[in-house]
N, C-alpha and C positions, 0 to 999 in steps of 0.2 A: 640337657643334651645327652648326658650319660644314661638317663632313663630310656630315651629313645633308642640308643645303641643297644641297651640291654634287652629291650622288647624285640628288636630286630634279630638279635642273636638267639633269643629264645624261640622266635618264630622259625628261623632257619634250622635250629636244632630239632624242633618238632617235625618240620618238613623232611629233614634228612632221615630221622628215625622212622617216620611213617613210610617213606619210600623204600628204605631197606627192608622193612617188614613186608611191604607189598611185593617186592622182588622175590623174597623168600617164598611167599604165598604163590606167586607165579611159577616159580621153579617146581614146587611140589605139585601144583595143579597141571602143569605140562607133563610131568612124569605120569600122573594118574590118567590124564586124557590120552596119552600115548597107548596106554593099556586098554582103555574103554572105547575110544573113538577111532573108527577105521580111517577117516580122512586125515586125522592128525598122525596116526601111525604110518600111513602111506607117505605123507609129506616128510616126516622125520626119517623114514627108512631110506630116502634118497641121499641122505648125508652119509659120508664114509665113516667107518669105525674110527674112534678116537678123535672125531671132530669136536671142537669145543665152541660153546656159545658163551660169550661174556657180556653181561648187561650190568650197567651201573653208571655212576657219575664219574666224570673225568678225575676228580680229586679223591675218589674212593680207592683205598688200598685193598678192600675186600668186596669186590663186586660179586654178583651172582655168576657162578661158573658152572655150566652144565656140560658134561662130556657124553657123547654118543658112544655107547658100548653095545656089544652084541646082545646083552640082556635088556637094553633100554637106556634111557637117559639117567645119569647119576650126577648128583651134586658133588662138586669138589670143594672141600672146606679148607682152602689154602688162600694165602694172599695172592694177588695177581702177579706180583714180582716173582714169587717162588714158583708158581705154576708156569709162567713164561720161561723161567730158567730151565725147568725140567723139559719143557717143549723144545727149548733151544738146544739143550744137551742131547736130546733124542734125535734132533734133525742133524744132518751133516753140514748144512750151510751155516753161515754166521748169523742168521736171524730166523725166527720161527716162520714156518710156512704159512703164508696168508691163505692158501687154499685149504688149510686144515683148521682155520679158526675164523669165527665171525664175532666181531666186537661192536657192540652198540653202546655208546656212551653219551650221557646227557652232559651238556656244557655247563649247566648250573643246577643248583638245588631247586630253584624255582621252576626250571624246565621239567625236571623230574617230577616235581609236585603237580604241575599241571597235567602231566600224563597220568599220574597215579590217581588223581581224583576225577579224571574223565573230562576235564575242560578242553583237552586237545587230543586229537588222534595222532597216530604215528606220522601220517602224511602231513598233517598241519605242522607238527614239530620239525619235520624234515624241511618243509617249505620255509619255516621261520629260521632255519639253521640253528635249531636248539639241540640237535643230536649230531654226533660224529659216528660214521659207520666205516669200519675197516673190514674189508672182505668183499666177496663177489656180490654184485647187486642181485643176481638171480637167487642166490642163497638167502640173502636178506629178505627178499619178498616172500620166499617160501616160509621162512621162520616166522616172519611177522604175520603171515596168514594163519599159522598155527596159534600164535598168541591171540589173535582176534577170535578164532574159533573157541579157544579155551575161555576167554572172557565172556563170549556169548553163552557158553555152557554154565558158567558160574554165577553170573550176575543176573538180576531180574530183567524182565523184558524191557522195561523203561530205560534202564541203563544201556542195555545192549542195542536198542534202537538208536539211542542218542550217540553212542560211540561208534557203532558199525553200520548204521543206516537201516538195517533190517535184521531181525532175528533169524538165524539159520535153523532149518529144521533137522530132524533126525539126530538130535544131540542126546548124549547120555543123561540120565537123571542127575540133577544137581545134588541131591542127597547122597546118591551112590558115590559121586566124586568126592564129596566132603568126608564121607566115612572112610574111603580109601586113603584120603590125605592124612587122616588121623592115624591110620595103620602105617603109612610110610613114615610118619613122624616118630612113632614108637619104635619102628625098625631101625631108623638111623640113630636115635638117641641112646 
């Protein structure tokens, strides 16, 4: 019985670590595609300055936090609690402005894993009640469209067809995106 518990724990630990790595990858790729792809740039320009995107598991203290600034999206390397406190102190009300933040959280490690490996699309996860979304629906759809476009740009055609139905045309070169991601990594590090 203990061996089974240990295997399940190891599996969940691997899934959690892989999902965190993929979210970091998504964050960097969205930043690069905002610079290279006009459709992603147009969709993200509709969000106000200092708008925050939070993506992660419900139990995660350090989800992916991207903040829209005048120079583009920037990763915030803080815990969610600390970031929300800063947002709370910056606002005059007693809670953070929902219109200034979009939060997408996976209910479990397994739900995040299914999304990460492409077994489920965002629409399927939402239909299965695997994700919790806090924020306006129109902003959510807009941001998820950006994520789908970025995935279509990064992943091979087979994956993109499976995940998004069809590969979108007029995408930036995958190699150019990867080279820019390495450059962003060196800049932040």
